[in-house]
C-alpha positions as CSV (number, residue, x, y, z in Angstrom):
1,X,-10.1,-25.6,-14.7
2,X,-8.3,-24.6,-17.9
3,X,-7.9,-27.1,-20.7
4,X,-4.4,-28.4,-21.3
5,X,-4.3,-26.8,-24.7
6,X,-5.1,-23.4,-23.3
7,X,-2.5,-23.8,-20.6
8,X,0.1,-24.4,-23.2
9,X,-1.0,-21.5,-25.4
10,X,-0.9,-19.1,-22.4
11,X,2.5,-20.3,-21.4
12,X,3.7,-19.7,-25.0
13,X,2.7,-16.1,-24.7
14,X,5.0,-15.4,-21.6
15,X,7.9,-14.1,-23.7
16,X,5.5,-11.8,-25.6
17,X,4.1,-10.4,-22.3
18,X,7.6,-9.8,-21.0
19,X,8.2,-7.5,-24.0
20,X,4.8,-6.0,-24.7
21,X,3.0,-6.3,-21.3
22,X,3.1,-2.6,-20.3
23,X,2.0,-1.5,-23.8
24,X,-0.9,-3.9,-23.6
25,X,-2.0,-2.6,-20.2
26,X,-1.7,1.0,-21.2
27,X,-3.9,0.3,-24.2
28,X,-6.3,-1.6,-22.0
29,X,-6.8,1.4,-19.7
30,X,-7.3,3.7,-22.7
31,X,-10.0,1.4,-24.1
32,X,-11.6,0.8,-20.7
33,X,-11.9,4.5,-19.7
34,X,-13.1,5.6,-23.1
35,X,-15.9,3.1,-23.0
36,X,-16.6,3.4,-19.2
37,X,-15.5,6.7,-17.9
38,X,-17.5,6.1,-14.7
39,X,-14.8,3.6,-13.7
40,X,-12.4,6.5,-13.3
41,X,-14.2,7.0,-9.9
42,X,-12.4,3.9,-8.7
43,X,-8.9,4.6,-9.9
44,X,-6.1,6.8,-8.6
45,X,-5.6,9.1,-11.5
46,X,-2.0,10.0,-10.4
47,X,-0.9,6.4,-10.6
48,X,-2.4,6.2,-14.1
49,X,-0.5,9.3,-15.2
50,X,2.8,8.1,-13.7
51,X,2.4,4.6,-15.3
52,X,2.5,2.8,-12.0
53,X,-0.9,1.2,-12.4
54,X,-0.1,0.0,-15.9
55,X,3.2,-1.5,-14.8
56,X,1.7,-3.2,-11.8
57,X,-1.1,-4.8,-13.9
58,X,1.4,-5.9,-16.5
59,X,3.5,-7.6,-13.8
60,X,0.3,-9.3,-12.4
61,X,-0.7,-10.6,-15.9
62,X,2.9,-11.8,-16.6
63,X,2.9,-13.7,-13.3
64,X,-0.5,-15.2,-14.0
65,X,0.7,-16.4,-17.4
66,X,3.9,-17.8,-16.0
67,X,2.1,-19.8,-13.4
68,X,-1.1,-20.6,-15.3
69,X,-0.6,-24.3,-14.6
70,X,-0.3,-23.7,-10.9
71,X,-2.4,-20.6,-10.0
72,X,-2.0,-21.4,-6.3
73,X,1.5,-19.8,-6.6
74,X,-0.1,-16.4,-7.1
75,X,-2.8,-16.6,-4.5
76,X,-0.8,-14.3,-2.1
77,X,-0.8,-11.7,-4.8
78,X,-4.5,-12.3,-5.5
79,X,-5.3,-11.7,-1.9
80,X,-3.3,-8.6,-1.7
81,X,-5.0,-7.1,-4.7
82,X,-8.4,-8.4,-3.5
83,X,-7.9,-6.4,-0.2
84,X,-7.5,-3.2,-2.3
85,X,-10.5,-4.1,-4.5
86,X,-12.7,-4.7,-1.5
87,X,-11.7,-1.4,0.0
88,X,-12.4,0.4,-3.3
89,X,-15.8,-1.2,-3.9
90,X,-14.9,-3.4,-6.9
91,X,-17.8,-5.7,-7.6
92,X,-18.3,-9.0,-9.7
93,X,-20.0,-7.0,-12.4
94,X,-16.8,-5.1,-13.1
95,X,-14.9,-8.2,-14.2
96,X,-16.6,-9.0,-17.5
97,X,-16.0,-5.3,-18.5
98,X,-12.3,-5.6,-17.7
99,X,-12.1,-8.9,-19.5
100,X,-13.6,-7.5,-22.7
101,X,-11.2,-4.6,-23.0
102,X,-8.2,-6.6,-21.9
103,X,-8.7,-9.0,-24.8
104,X,-9.3,-6.0,-27.1
105,X,-6.0,-4.5,-26.0
106,X,-4.1,-7.7,-26.7
107,X,-5.6,-7.7,-30.2
108,X,-4.8,-4.1,-30.7
109,X,-1.2,-4.3,-29.6
110,X,-0.2,-7.7,-31.1
111,X,-2.3,-7.4,-34.3
112,X,-2.2,-10.5,-36.5
113,X,0.0,-12.3,-33.9
114,X,-3.0,-12.4,-31.6
115,X,-4.7,-15.3,-33.4
116,X,-8.2,-16.5,-32.5
117,X,-6.6,-19.5,-30.8
118,X,-4.5,-17.2,-28.5
119,X,-7.5,-14.9,-27.8
120,X,-9.8,-17.8,-26.9
121,X,-7.1,-19.3,-24.6
122,X,-6.7,-15.9,-22.8
123,X,-10.5,-15.5,-22.6
124,X,-10.7,-18.9,-20.9
125,X,-7.7,-18.0,-18.6
126,X,-9.2,-14.6,-17.7
127,X,-12.4,-16.3,-16.7
128,X,-10.6,-18.6,-14.3
129,X,-8.5,-15.8,-12.8
130,X,-11.6,-13.5,-12.5
131,X,-13.5,-16.3,-10.7
132,X,-10.6,-16.5,-8.2
133,X,-10.7,-12.8,-7.5
134,X,-14.5,-12.8,-7.2
135,X,-14.5,-15.7,-4.8
136,X,-11.8,-14.2,-2.6
137,X,-13.4,-10.7,-2.6
138,X,-16.9,-12.1,-1.9
139,X,-15.5,-13.8,1.3
140,X,-13.8,-10.5,2.3
141,X,-17.0,-8.5,1.7
142,X,-18.9,-11.0,3.8
143,X,-16.4,-11.0,6.7
144,X,-16.2,-7.2,6.7
145,X,-19.9,-6.8,6.8
146,X,-20.5,-9.4,9.5
147,X,-17.8,-8.5,11.9
148,X,-18.6,-6.4,15.0
149,X,-18.8,-2.7,13.9
150,X,-18.3,-3.7,10.2
151,X,-20.0,-2.3,7.2
152,X,-20.2,-2.7,3.4
153,X,-18.8,-0.1,0.9
154,X,-18.4,3.4,2.4
155,X,-19.7,4.8,5.7
156,X,-20.0,8.4,6.9
157,X,-17.4,9.6,9.5
158,X,-16.9,13.0,11.1
159,X,-13.5,14.6,11.5
160,X,-13.2,14.8,15.2
161,X,-9.6,16.2,15.3
162,X,-7.1,17.5,12.8
163,X,-3.5,17.7,14.1
164,X,-0.4,19.0,12.3
165,X,2.4,16.5,12.8
166,X,5.2,18.2,10.7
167,X,5.6,20.8,7.9
168,X,4.0,18.2,5.5
169,X,2.1,15.6,7.5
170,X,-1.3,16.1,9.2
171,X,-3.3,13.5,11.2
172,X,-7.1,13.2,10.9
173,X,-9.1,11.5,13.6
174,X,-12.4,10.0,12.4
175,X,-15.5,8.9,14.4
176,X,-18.7,7.4,12.9
177,X,-21.5,9.8,12.3
178,X,-24.0,7.2,13.3
179,X,-22.4,6.8,16.7
180,X,-22.1,3.1,16.3
181,X,-19.1,0.8,16.9
182,X,-16.3,0.6,14.4
183,X,-14.6,-2.5,13.0
184,X,-11.4,-3.8,14.5
185,X,-8.2,-3.8,12.4
186,X,-4.8,-5.3,12.4
187,X,-1.8,-3.0,12.9
188,X,-0.5,-2.1,9.4
189,X,-3.9,-2.1,7.6
190,X,-5.4,0.9,5.8
191,X,-8.8,2.5,5.0
192,X,-10.0,4.0,1.8
193,X,-11.3,7.6,1.9
194,X,-13.7,8.8,-0.7
195,X,-13.3,12.5,-1.5
196,X,-15.7,14.7,-3.6
197,X,-13.7,17.7,-4.8
198,X,-15.9,20.6,-6.0
199,X,-15.9,21.2,-9.8
200,X,-14.0,17.9,-10.3
201,X,-15.7,15.4,-12.7
202,X,-14.7,12.3,-10.7
203,X,-14.6,11.0,-7.1
204,X,-11.2,10.5,-5.7
205,X,-10.6,7.4,-3.6
206,X,-7.3,7.1,-1.7
207,X,-5.9,4.4,0.6
208,X,-4.2,5.6,3.8
209,X,-2.6,3.5,6.5
210,X,-4.2,3.7,9.9
211,X,-1.6,5.3,12.1
212,X,-2.7,4.4,15.6
213,X,-3.2,1.1,17.4
214,X,-6.5,-0.8,17.3
215,X,-9.1,-0.6,20.0
216,X,-9.5,3.2,20.0
217,X,-13.0,4.8,19.5
218,X,-11.6,6.5,16.3
219,X,-9.6,5.8,13.2
220,X,-6.6,7.9,12.6
221,X,-4.7,8.5,9.3
222,X,-1.7,10.7,8.8
223,X,-1.5,12.2,5.4
224,X,1.5,13.8,3.6
225,X,0.7,16.8,1.5
226,X,2.1,15.9,-1.9
227,X,3.4,19.1,-3.5
228,X,4.3,19.3,-7.2
229,X,7.9,18.2,-7.8
230,X,10.0,17.0,-10.7
231,X,7.3,17.1,-13.3
232,X,4.8,15.4,-10.9
233,X,1.6,17.4,-10.3
234,X,0.5,18.2,-6.8
235,X,-1.6,15.4,-5.2
236,X,-5.3,16.4,-5.5
237,X,-6.5,14.3,-2.7
238,X,-3.8,15.0,-0.2
239,X,-3.9,18.8,-0.8
240,X,-7.7,18.8,-0.5
241,X,-7.5,17.0,2.8
242,X,-4.9,19.4,4.1
243,X,-6.5,22.6,2.9
244,X,-10.2,22.0,2.9
245,X,-11.2,19.2,5.2
246,X,-11.7,20.6,8.7
247,X,-12.8,19.4,12.1
248,X,-16.5,18.7,12.0
249,X,-16.6,17.8,8.2
250,X,-17.9,14.5,6.9
251,X,-15.9,12.0,4.9
252,X,-16.6,8.5,3.8
253,X,-14.4,5.5,4.7
254,X,-14.2,1.9,3.8
255,X,-13.7,-0.7,6.5
256,X,-10.0,-1.5,7.2
257,X,-8.2,-3.7,4.7
258,X,-4.7,-4.9,3.8
259,X,-2.4,-7.9,4.3
260,X,0.7,-6.0,5.6
261,X,0.1,-6.7,9.2
262,X,2.0,-7.2,12.4
263,X,2.6,-10.9,13.3
264,X,1.3,-11.0,16.9
265,X,2.1,-14.6,17.5
266,X,5.8,-14.4,16.8
267,X,7.6,-13.6,20.1
268,X,10.9,-12.6,18.6
269,X,12.2,-9.0,18.4
270,X,10.6,-6.6,15.9
271,X,12.5,-4.1,13.7
272,X,10.4,-1.3,12.2
273,X,12.0,0.7,9.4
274,X,10.4,3.7,7.7
275,X,11.2,6.5,5.3
276,X,9.1,9.7,5.2
277,X,5.4,9.1,5.5
278,X,6.0,5.4,5.4
279,X,6.1,5.7,9.2
280,X,2.3,5.6,9.4
281,X,1.8,1.8,9.5
282,X,4.9,1.6,11.7
283,X,3.4,3.9,14.3
284,X,0.3,1.6,14.4
285,X,2.6,-1.4,14.9
286,X,4.8,0.4,17.4
287,X,1.9,1.6,19.6
288,X,0.4,-1.9,19.5
289,X,3.7,-3.5,20.6
290,X,4.3,-1.3,23.5
291,X,0.7,-1.5,24.7
292,X,0.1,-5.2,24.2
293,X,3.4,-7.0,23.9
294,X,5.9,-5.4,26.4
295,X,8.1,-8.5,26.4
296,X,9.0,-8.1,22.7
297,X,12.1,-5.9,22.0
298,X,11.4,-3.3,19.3
299,X,13.9,-1.4,17.2
300,X,12.3,1.6,15.5
301,X,14.4,3.2,12.7
302,X,13.1,6.2,10.8
303,X,14.7,8.1,7.9
304,X,13.6,11.7,7.1
305,X,15.1,14.6,5.2
306,X,15.3,16.6,8.4
307,X,13.4,17.5,11.6
308,X,11.0,19.8,9.8
309,X,9.4,17.0,8.0
310,X,9.9,14.3,10.7
311,X,6.4,13.5,12.1
312,X,5.5,12.1,15.5
313,X,9.1,12.3,16.8
314,X,8.0,13.6,20.2
315,X,5.5,10.7,20.5
316,X,8.1,8.1,19.6
317,X,10.7,9.6,21.9
318,X,8.2,9.6,24.8
319,X,7.5,5.9,24.2
320,X,11.2,5.2,24.2
321,X,11.6,6.9,27.6
322,X,8.7,4.9,29.1
323,X,9.4,1.5,27.6
324,X,12.9,0.0,28.0
325,X,12.3,-2.7,25.4
326,X,12.1,0.1,22.7
327,X,15.3,1.4,20.9
328,X,14.9,4.4,18.6
329,X,17.2,5.6,15.9
330,X,16.8,8.4,13.3
331,X,18.7,9.1,10.1
332,X,18.5,12.5,8.5
333,X,19.5,13.1,4.9
334,X,19.9,16.9,5.2
335,X,19.7,17.9,8.9
336,X,19.1,21.5,9.7
337,X,21.3,23.6,12.0
338,X,18.7,23.2,14.7
339,X,18.8,19.4,14.2
340,X,22.6,19.5,14.7
341,X,22.3,21.7,17.8
342,X,19.7,19.4,19.4
343,X,21.4,16.2,18.4
344,X,18.0,15.2,17.0
345,X,19.3,12.3,14.9
346,X,21.7,9.4,15.0
347,X,23.1,9.2,11.4
348,X,23.5,11.8,8.7
349,X,23.0,10.7,5.1
350,X,21.4,7.4,4.2
351,X,20.7,4.2,6.0
352,X,23.2,1.5,5.0
353,X,23.9,-2.1,6.1
354,X,26.9,-1.4,8.4
355,X,24.9,1.1,10.3
356,X,21.9,-1.3,10.6
357,X,24.2,-3.9,11.9
358,X,25.5,-1.4,14.5
359,X,22.0,-0.5,15.9
360,X,20.1,-3.8,15.6
361,X,21.2,-5.9,18.6
362,X,19.5,-9.1,17.5
363,X,19.2,-9.9,13.8
364,X,16.9,-12.9,14.4
365,X,13.8,-10.8,14.2
366,X,10.7,-9.8,12.2
367,X,11.4,-6.9,9.9
368,X,8.8,-4.5,8.6
369,X,9.5,-1.6,6.3
370,X,7.6,1.1,4.3
371,X,8.5,4.3,2.5
372,X,9.5,5.7,-0.9
373,X,10.4,3.0,-3.4
374,X,14.2,3.8,-3.4
375,X,14.2,3.6,0.4
376,X,12.5,0.2,0.2
377,X,14.8,-1.1,-2.5
378,X,17.9,-0.4,-0.5
379,X,16.5,-1.7,2.8
380,X,15.4,-4.9,1.1
381,X,18.8,-5.3,-0.5
382,X,20.6,-4.7,2.9
383,X,18.5,-7.2,4.7
384,X,19.1,-9.8,2.0
385,X,22.8,-9.2,2.1
386,X,22.7,-9.6,5.8
387,X,21.1,-13.0,5.3
388,X,17.7,-12.2,6.8
389,X,15.4,-15.0,5.7
390,X,12.7,-13.9,3.2
391,X,9.8,-15.1,5.5
392,X,11.0,-12.6,8.1
393,X,10.9,-9.6,5.7
394,X,7.7,-7.7,5.2
395,X,7.0,-4.5,3.3
396,X,4.1,-2.4,2.0
397,X,4.0,-0.2,-1.1
398,X,2.0,3.0,-1.0
399,X,0.1,2.6,-4.3
400,X,0.5,-0.1,-6.9
401,X,3.3,-2.7,-6.3
402,X,6.7,-2.0,-7.8
403,X,10.0,-3.7,-8.2
404,X,12.4,-4.0,-5.3
405,X,15.4,-4.6,-7.5
406,X,18.7,-3.4,-5.8
407,X,19.3,0.3,-5.5
408,X,22.4,2.2,-4.4
409,X,21.1,4.5,-1.7
410,X,18.2,5.1,0.6
411,X,16.4,8.2,-0.4
């Protein structure tokens, strides 16, 4: 437990973190990686370059300071991050290293304003927060290892099949090299894949949603090739998977993780909304629903630029023909002439609230959505304007968490 004096000191720094939080976390990562470059093997370098990781950490630190007198408030966020840490292989010995350079970053950025009193209070607070993470993650490691087909850290899998789903998305089917059982998972969860790229100094670990229902003898992920665009470099991991990982190759996977999962107990209708490659966890949920819960009505809504990049359309259309409880709608931002000729979509442009109201028969439902951040921002805003209760709204970010403040259009 934190001393009352430390609680008050930490809370007094909340306004400072609101202004300088991102600067502190940027400096923290600079110091950390300079002193411990081996930790770059655990981090997504693209998220570092784009500033997403620094912003996400700053938001987490801000929330911790704001609720330092009631840390139970941030336990859901702790568990979400702990899932990612477990899938990456973060261990208790990493926490003292992080604490050392986080305190150094506070001192560097705030200068004389970071008094010994403030630094000591933050050291005490960090110890409490780190213990919370270590405890949650230890339990996750234990459960993962002990479950049927489970394992610790990374396990060798063979690429059994590689299937092109669209111009930019390819699916990979993985089976364990040892021939043993694989761990069960909940629809919506992900695995981490460890990639060794020749002539690259560091290992690349990426988290990809599982894109099929549980209970199969394989894991499937469906990966979008991230090409260079708008000053953003091409994705090293996704391009390597597309161009160099072939059937028969070996990769290393963590056991499934993640807290964005289908609520199997709720018997109400389900609405699945996705944009682009955000459909991958939705396909896992959709397949599970039609296989295991035929009594639950499902509305599947997918937004894509056009039919060329729309993955798994034939699969979803086939499910809709076979399962009357499933309603399917597509929104294309820039449909091709072929899309128009084939009437391949239901709406042109962007998803908006009036259209959602026209296609969702029963608003009293569970809503799940995933996709690019602007897409998620607008879907979230639309659902809130419609009056959908917050407990019925569930979403997943690909990468570090970001803000879902209102946007103006689904992209």
